[in-house]
N, C-alpha and C positions, 0 to 999 in steps of 0.2 A: 254824126262826125266821130264820136268815140268808138262805135262798131266799126266804121271804115278804118280807122286807124289800127285797130286791134287786128282786123281782117288782114290788113296788109302785112303785119308782123307775123301773124300765124303762117300766112301763106309763105312769107320769106323763110320763117324757121323750118317748115316742111320741106321746102325746096332744097334747103341747104342740107338737112339731115338725110334727104333722098339722095344727095350726091354722094354720101358716105355708105348709103344703103347699095348704091350702085357698084361702088368700089368694092366693098366685101363680097357682094354676089359675083363680080369678076375674079376675085381671089380664089374662090371655091374651085373652079376648073384648073386655074394655075396650080394650087395645092395637088390636085388630084394629077395632073401631068407630071409634077415633078416626083411623085409617089406612086403612080399607077401600078408598078409592079408589086406593090406592097398590100393590093386589095384584090379580092376576088372579083369575078366578073358581075357587073351591075345589070340587073334586070330594068327594063322599063318602068315597071311598077314602083321598084326600088328608087329609081332616078326620080321618079314625082315625089316620092316621099322626101328624098334627099333634098331637092329644090323647096319643097313647102317649109319642111322643118328648119332648113337652113335659112331660109327668109325670115321665119320666125326668131330665129336665134339671132340673125343679124339686128333685126328690129330692136329685140331687147337690149343687145349690146350697145347699140347706137345711142340709146337713150340713157343707158347707165354711164357710157364714156361721155355723153354731153350734157350732163345735168347743168352745170354751170353755165355752158352756151345756151341752153333752154332758158334757164331762169334770166339771162340778160336780155331775151328776146320777149319774154312775157311780162316783166315786172314793169309797170308803167311809170315812166320818168320823162322829164322834159327833154333829154338829150338822145334819145334812141335813133331819131333820124340824122343826128349830127354826125359829120366824118369821123371825128376821133372816137366816138363811141363805137361806130361800126369798125373801126380798125381795131378796137379792143376786143370785139366780137370774134375778129378774124383771127387775131393772135390766139385767143382761146381756142377756136376751132381747131386749127392747124397744130397747136401744142397737144392738145389730147389725142386728135385723130391720126396724127403722124405717128406718135407713140403707139397707138393701137395698131397701125399699119406695119409698124416694125416688127412688134410680136408675131403678127400675122404673117409676115413673110419670113421671118426666122424660122417658122415651123415648116416652110417649103423645104428646107433642108434638115433641120432638126429632128424633125419626126421620124426619119430614117433611123436615127439612133435610140430615141426613146419609144418608138412606136405608139404614142399616145401625143395629143396635144399638150402644150405647155401648161403647167399648173403652178400653184404656189411653191411647189418644191424646187423652182428654179433659184430660190434664195441660197440655197446650199452652194452655188456658184458664185456668190458675190465675192468671197475671198479671192478668187482667181479671175473676176470679170476683167480688171484693169489690163492685165498681162495678156488676156485671151482675146480680148475684143480686135486690136490690130490685126492679128493673125485671121480672125473670122472674117472681116472685111475685107483683108487681102484675098484668102481663099474664095469667098462668095461675093466678089465685087459686083456681078452681074445681079445679084439680089439687091443691092444698094441701088444700081441703076435702074432696075425695075421699080423700086420704092419711088424714086425720083420721077419716073414717068406716070405713075399713078398720081402722084401729087400735082404735078403740072396739069394732068387731066382734070383733077378736082378744082385746081385754081382756075382753069379756063371755064368751067361751068359754074363756079362761085361768082365770078365776076358777072355773068349774065343774071344772077339773081338780084343785083343791086340795081338794075335798071328802072324796074318799076319804083322802087323805094325813092330814087332821086326824083322820079317825076311826082311822087305824092308829096316829097319834102319842098319842091319848088312851089307845088300850088298851095301849100298849107304853112308855108315857113313862118308867116306873120300870125297865124292863130295861136292863142294861147293853150298852154297845156293845163288841163283840169283832170284831177282825180276825184271820180263820182263813185262813192262807196256803194251805192244801189247797183251800180253797174260791175265796178271791177271787182268786188269782194266775191260775187257770185261767180264771175267769169274766171278769176284766179283759182277758186276753189275747184270747178269743174275742170279747167286744165292740169292742175294738180292732181285730180283723182284720175283721169285719163293716162296722164304720165306714170303715175304710181303704178297703175294696173300694167301699163306697157313695160316698165323696168322690170316688174316680177314676171312677166311673161304669161300671167294668167289671172282671173279672178279667184279662183279657189285655191289654187296652189301655183307655186313658182315653176317656172320652167327649169329643168335640171338637165344635166348633159346625158343623162340616162334616157330621155326621151326619144331620141330615134331608135334606141333597141326595142322599143315597143312595136316598131313598124317595119324595122329592117334588121338584119343581122348585125350582131354587135360589132363585128370586124368593119364594117362599113360606117359605124357611127361617127367616125372623126370627119368623114366627108360633110355631114349635116351640121357639124359644129364650127365655130370659129375661135381662134386662139384667145382673143381678149375675154370671151364669155367664158371658157373653162378657166382662165386666169382668175377673173373676178369671182366667178362662183366658188372656186376652191378658197380663196382668201376669205370668203363670207360664211363659208359652210364647213371647211374641213381642217381649220385650224386646231380643233379639239375633238378627241373622240367621244362618242357618245355611249354610255352604257347600253348594251343590248340585253334584251331579256327574251331571248327565244325559249329558254328553259330555266327552271328553278336552278338555283345554285347548286343544291345536291346532284340533280340530273345532270347539269353540265360538267360537274367535277367527275362524275361517273362516266361521262362519254369523253372528256379529255381535261387532264389536268397537268399543266406546265411544270409544277413543282413535284419531281420524281426522284425516286431513290435508285442509285446505281449499285449493282452488286456484282460478284464475280459471275463472268458469262463465259462458260467453256467454249461457247460457239465462235468467240470472237477471235480471228485467225490473225490479228496484226501483231500481237505480242505473247504467243502461247506459254512462252517460258517466263512471263511476269518479270523481265530485266527492266532496269531504270534506263529506258530508252530515252535519248532526246528527242524531240519533235520540232519539225521545221514545216511551217505552211507557207507553200509558194501560191499565193492568189494571182493569176493572170489578168490583166486588164482586158476585157471584151474577149474573152476566150471561148468562142463558140464551138461547138462540136463540128459544126460545118466547115471549120477552117483546117481540120486534121485530115491526113490521109487513112489514118486506122479505122476512122467510122465510115469512110465514103469510098465511093468507086472513082474518085478522082485523087490527084496526087496530094492535094492540100498544101500547106505552108508550115508545116511543122515536123520536120523529119526526125529531129532529136526526141520531142516528146512522143512521136509515134513509136520511137524504139523504146523508151521507157514504159509506154503502155504493154510491150511485150514481155518487159522483164519486171513488171510489178503487178499488183493487184487492182484491177480495173473494174468499176461499176459502171456498165454500159447504158444503164437507163437511168440517169441522174438528171435532175431539174435544178434550177436556180430559182430562189425566193424572191427575186425582184429584177428591175431593169435597169437600176442605177448602182455605181459603185458604192453610194453611201448607205444603200441598202444591203449589198452583198457582203460587206464586210463583218457587219454585225450578225449576219445570217450564219457565214461560215465560222466565226470565232465565239460568237455568243448564243448562237442557236435562236435569234429573234427573227422572225420573218418581216418582210417589209409590207405589212397589212395596214399602212395609214399613208395618206396622199401626201402630207408634208414627212419626210424621212424621220424615223425616230431620233437621229442624231442631230437634225436641224429644226426640230419641232418644239413646241413649248415644254415638251417631256424632256429634253436634252440632258436636264440637270437630275433626272430620276436616277437611283441607284440602278448600276449594271454590273453583270460579272461576264467572265470570258473563261475560255479554255485556260488562259494564262494564270488567272486569279485561283482557279481551282488547283492547277498544277503547283502553284507556291506553296500550298500547304503540304505537298509532297517534299519539298525542298529544291523545287526548280529554280533558276535563274530566268528571267524573262525579257523579251526586247522584241519591238515593233519597228519595222522599217518600210519607209515609203519615200521616194525621191523627191516628191512635191514639197512646197513649203509648208513651214509650220502653220497650223490653221486650216489648212485643206480639208474642207469637209469635216472640220472637227475631228479629225481622227486623232490629233494628239490629245486633247481632252477626254475623249472617249477611251482610248487604250489606257490613259493614267488611271481613270475610273474605274476600269475594268480589270486591272491588276497587273499591266505591263509595268516593269521596272523602269524600262529605258525606251525613248522614242528616237529614233534616227532618221532625219530627214534632210531637206536641202540645206537647212541651217546649220545642221551638225556635220554635213558633207565638207572635206578639206579642200577639194579642188573644184569647187563649184563654177569658178570663171571658166575653166577649161572644159568641163563636161556638162554644163547648162544647155538645154536644149532649146532655149530662147522663148520659151512658152511655160511648160508645166513644172519641170524640175530638171533632175539629172538622168541621161540617157541609161537605158537597163544594164547595158554591159559593164560599165564602170561602177555602177551603184550596187549590183550583186557582188562584184569583187570586193567591193568595201565591206558589204555585209558578211562575206565569208571571213574576213579579216577580223571583225567584230566579235563574230561567232567563235572565232580561235581563241580569243581572249576570255571569253565566259566560262565559268565554272560549270562542270556537268553534274547532274543533268541539267539541260536548259529547254526551254521552249521560245522559238522565235518565229515570227511571221514576217512575211515581206508582200507588199503590194507593188506589183510593177506598174510601169507609168507610159513607157514609149507607145504601146498601142493603143492611144487615144488620139482623138482630133488633136492637133492637126497632123498626127502622124509623121513626127520628125525623126528623120535618119541621121547618123553621124554622117558628115560628109564623106568619109573614107569608105562608107559602105553603099554610096549611090551606086545602083545597077547591080548590086551583088544578090539581091533576093528577089525570086520571082514576082513580078507586079500585080498578076491577076486582074480581075475586073473592078476591084475596088481598092481605093487607097489604103485602107487597113490591111490588106493582104500582105503586101511588101514588108510593111513594120511588124507584121506578125511573125514573119520568117526571121526577122532581125531579132525579136524578142525571143524566139525558139533558140537562136544561135547563142543570145545572152545566157541563157539558162544552160546551155550546153557548156559554156565557158565556166559559169559558175560550179556545175558539177566537176569540172576538170581540175579546178582550183580546189574544191572541197574535198575532192577523193584523196588529195596529198595530205591531208589534216588528221589528226588523230581521233577526233570524234565522229568521223564521216560514216563508218561502218556501225556505228552505235546510234544512228539517227534515223528515225522513221520520217520520210518527205511526205506531206499531204499536199496533193497538186490539184487545183481547181481553178475556176474562174471567178470573176466577181459577178458577171452576167455576161451575156450574149453580146455580140456585135451585130452591125447591120447586116441582113441576112441576104443573100444572093439567090440561092435555089428556093423553088417554090415550097417544098417540103418543110423548109426553116422558116417560112414565113407565116405558119400557121400559129394558132393560139397556144399550141404545145410545142411547136419546133421553136419558138423564139425564147423558150427556156431550157433548150437541152443543151447541156454542159458536161464535160468529163468529170469524173472525180477519182484519182488515182492515188494509191498508196505504195511507196516504194521505200523497202528497207534493203540496203546494199548488202549483197552477199548472202542473201537469206533465200528461205525456200517460199517467201511470201510472193507467190504468182499465180495468174489465173485470171478469169473473169466471173463476174457476178451480175446477172440479169434482173435481180431485184430491183424495184423500183425504189430510188432514195432521192433525197433533196438536200440542199446544203445545211439545213438545220439538224440534219442527223449526224453531220461530221463531228461536232463537239461530243456529243455523248458516246460516240463510237471510239473517239481517241482518249477520253477521260477513263472508259471502261478498260481499254487495252492497257492503259498506264497503271491501272489499279487504285484509282479513286473510287471509293466506294462510299456513298453517302448521298445528301441531299443536294439536288441540282435544280436550277431553273432553264428549261430548255423546250421548246416547240418542236422538236425532233424526238427520235429514238434512235437506239443503238441499230446499225445496219445489219447487225448480226442477230437481232433478236428474232425467236422463233416465230415464224409467221401465223401467229394465233389470229389475226386479222388482217386483211389486205392492208398494204402499205400506200402511201399516198403522199402528194406534194400540194402546197398553197402558194398562191402568189396573188397579187393585186396590182392592176394596171389601170389608171384613170378613175373609175368610178366601179370598176368590176371585180369581183373576186373570182378566182378560178380554184378548182380542185380537181387533181388528177390522179387516177388510181393506174392498176396496170392494164386496164381496157378503155376507161372512159374518161372524158374531161367533162366538167361541168361548169357553166358560167352563171353567176349570182350577183345581182346588183345591190345586195344588202336587204332586200324585201322579197325578192320573188326570183325563182330560177329563170334564166333567160334562154339558156340554150344546152344542150347535151349532145354530145357525139361520142360514137365508137370509133376513137382515132386508130385503132388496130385495123379495123377492115374499111375504115375510111380515113385514110390518112390527111386528106385534103380538106376535111371537115365540111363535106356538101351537103350531109343529110342530118337535119336536126332531129334528134330522137327525144324531144322534150315530152311528147305524150305517148311515147311508144315503149317505155321501159319505167314504169311506176316505181318499181321496187328498187332499181338501182339508183333511180334519181332521189327517192326518199333517203337511201343509204348515204350517198353522197351529200346530199344538202344538209342532212342532221350532222355528218361529221364536220362540215366546213362551218355550218352555225356554230358549233361547239367550239371550234378553234378560234373563231371571230370573237365570240363572247369572252373567252377566257383572255385571248390577247387584250381585248379592249379593257377589261375588269383589271388585269395586271399592269397595265401602262397607267390607267387613271389612278388607280391605287397605290402607285409606286412600289410594286411587288414582283418586279422583273428580277431581284435578286433574292436569294434565300438566306444569305448569311449576313 
């Protein structure tokens, strides 16, 4: 009798968990259909691996998500066949699994922006979640509809599982409940062992998001993952950095040391006369190289910025160090790359000492201010900039006409906010250093009503609003050009990260990080292009060197005008995979071993993996990347990102 009862409940449990296994399996092709253009062609062998590892990942996820539900089915008690108890089980089932399904469905559309499955870094959005959620539901109503359809399908199947239980309950309703230690203790121990191994995903080591990359190219790995798995795994494993011991401390510092000393560099072209120039950083939201006409054989959406590229000094081979704004801002202003899954500004290390270009320039007598049209607290920018040396923070809360110019979602439209910034800069004492992070070219891509239909729409929602941001910057320059400080100001223009790609060349592991980096000094001879490979973390030491700051700094880049004693490189991190790019190759590394290496100059679409064909280049890049990772982890863990 005892075994018959437990067999019924085990069968019931596996049937109900099987419902979610089927639902998650159905979600995989849906995810692919939404994002098909972002993935390379899938071979038959790779599709089999995607299906198998995907099934494995889904099973692990279902166990982790349903631990309470599993316990309710397995722990013996006299109420398990009662209707009220089964209703409790049902509430638990739908509460946990509906949440998991919502995360999964969110990635059907969000993946296009982040190019990775959602992980624990989503917490940096919590400040704006309340205002953005209605817009997200409005724009992607069909996702909510698809979730409801899947849940109705799950309910149809769930009801079928209760038939056998009702029959058993009717036949045995009058029988007493007994707990037999000799039976139930071994039974529960065996069940706990099975589900523990299942939740880990293996006996010897837990399943990780890196598993697919052992059998398929890393760019296809998201197809074998599910969002709840990557989210739970990142929460469990990625909140803290582990010290890395690739090299001895002495060897590591010899290979790469973030604590550097800047000195006079006659090769630096930004300020050869060593004037006390003002510095203005313009960091444009989601400003991909792809959206410009200057770099491409299509018209683009940035006519004004294209014209500035003709008049300024442009680095044509530049890369972002992250895929999120919360990574891009400290990369540009503090030379900190985004080599941690939880962005530095939202991680447990957010209270570490940090420095920035503003703090260093303050020692030379500069006034400093940071501008962003979002509300105070957005991505912790207000706390970061105060800590990093900015005297003033101007955002939505400080803007005088917020009711008139609020976009209804994030903050103030770019055009009026940039005009507001110009006015504030006109009140600052020279020399000053300011930085602005634009806002409008972020989902939901809101335009002021008066500009509806004015800018080319393109094939993606971001294209039209990119044209608006370009126009807003034009208007800012028109206003600023009439102010006395304008011709004495070095403008540094770049992106926080790339936006969603459209053309295949910008969908590769290299293309998704390509951004412009432009230096513009009005009325000067600072013109031309430079094809050297540079990254966002190179901006701060370059500017400091040009402004005459000579001394110790903490930075993970180097001056863009440093003589090429060794090849230059860029580093970034996405999901669980590190990447290093030099002027010919890009190498992908999972923290333990190299996964792929490509000659992106000869093979721009990254079709031919050179992992075993270029051992010397592989060793060189792997060594440099390991040194940077070890140095970054050590400095963050030991709270040594600042030198002063």
